[in-house]
N, C-alpha and C positions, 0 to 999 in steps of 0.2 A: 505493501499500499504506499501513495506516494503520502509526501509533507503536507501536501492540499488538501490529497484526498484526509486526511487520519483529522486535518483543521475542522475541513466543514463535514467533517463529517459527527465531532464530537457537537459542533454547532447546533448542530440537526436536536443532537440527545440533550442539548441546553435547552434550546428553544420548546421543545418536548414536554422539559420540565419544568417550564414559564421562569429557566433563570436569565434572563435577558441582558443582566450585568456582561454574563460568558460570553452570553454572544455576541455582542457589541463588540466585547475581548478582541474577537477576531479580526476585527474593519480597521482597515486603515482609516484614518482624520479625515478624509475626505473621500469616504467611501460611497460611493453612486448605489441606490438601491431603485430598479428599474420594476414598473408591474405592467400590461396592457392595464389602458383604464377599464372599468365596469360600474356602468351605470353612472360615467362621469366621474368616479373615482378612482384612484392610481395617478400612474405616471411615472417623475424619477425624482427621487429622495436624494437632495445628496449632504453629507456630514451624523454624525451618529445621532443627534438631537433629531434632524429630518428623520431616519428611521424609526429610533424609539415611538417617535409621534404615529408612526404608518403603523407598525407596531401595536404599538397600543391601544386604535381603533378597528383593530381585524375582530376582536370577542365582539365589540359594539356593535360589527357590521354581519356578520357570519357567526355570533353565536358559536356554540362548541365546533371547532375541527381538530382536524391529528392534518400532519404535515408527513407522510411517510416516502423517506429516500428510496429506491430500491437497485442504483448501479451507480455505482458511479466512475465516469474514465476521464481519467486524468492524463495531459501532453503537456508538454511545456509548461509556461504560466497559465492554464486556461481548464477548467475541471466542468464537464456536464454531469449535471445529475438528473436521472429521471427517477420518477416516482408520481406518488397522487395525494390528492387532496381527499382529502373522507369529511365529507359534510351530509350528516342526516340521512345517513345510510347509502349516498350514491359517491361513487368514487369518479374523478378527476383529474384525469393526467397529466403533469406537466415536465418539462424540462427544463434546468436550469442552468445558467451560464456563468460559471465564476470567471471571473479574471486575478489575479494577485500581482501586486506591486510587493515583490520581495516574500518578504513570511507572512504577510496578513494581504486578507483579501482588498480588493481596490473596485469592484463592481461586480453585479450582481442582476442578470437580467432573466425574468418571467417568461418563459412561452405557455399557453394554458389555453381553454377551449373559455372564453369569459361569457358567452350563453350558460354553459353549464353551472358556470361561478355565480352568476344575475340570478340564477332559479333559489339562491339560498341565501339571499340579503332578507337580515331581519332589522333594519333599521339603516338609513339613511345615515351617514357620518357628515 
């Protein structure tokens, strides 16, 4: 297992435990987090504070959900994670693309079925 895979696998585990401080410690200070807009919400968040705000709004928006990574594909400074969001019994596959600057994650891009996610919105943020 490569160093980037190990770092990010641990981040998914921390996210599942709601240890957001540990998740953010794996990111560079100028980290960019990009998710496709769903119902006019989403986009790109830059810096740990903005990402923390995004994370904080997820539970309000979707209620309980799980992020389950299944496969890690590392090459150079890139890591692709294939997995699925589990929301109210529905499995919504995703591809997460991570880019690294040295040892820390510098960017995250999510590719997901927006229509499937939109079916699970419980509150507009």
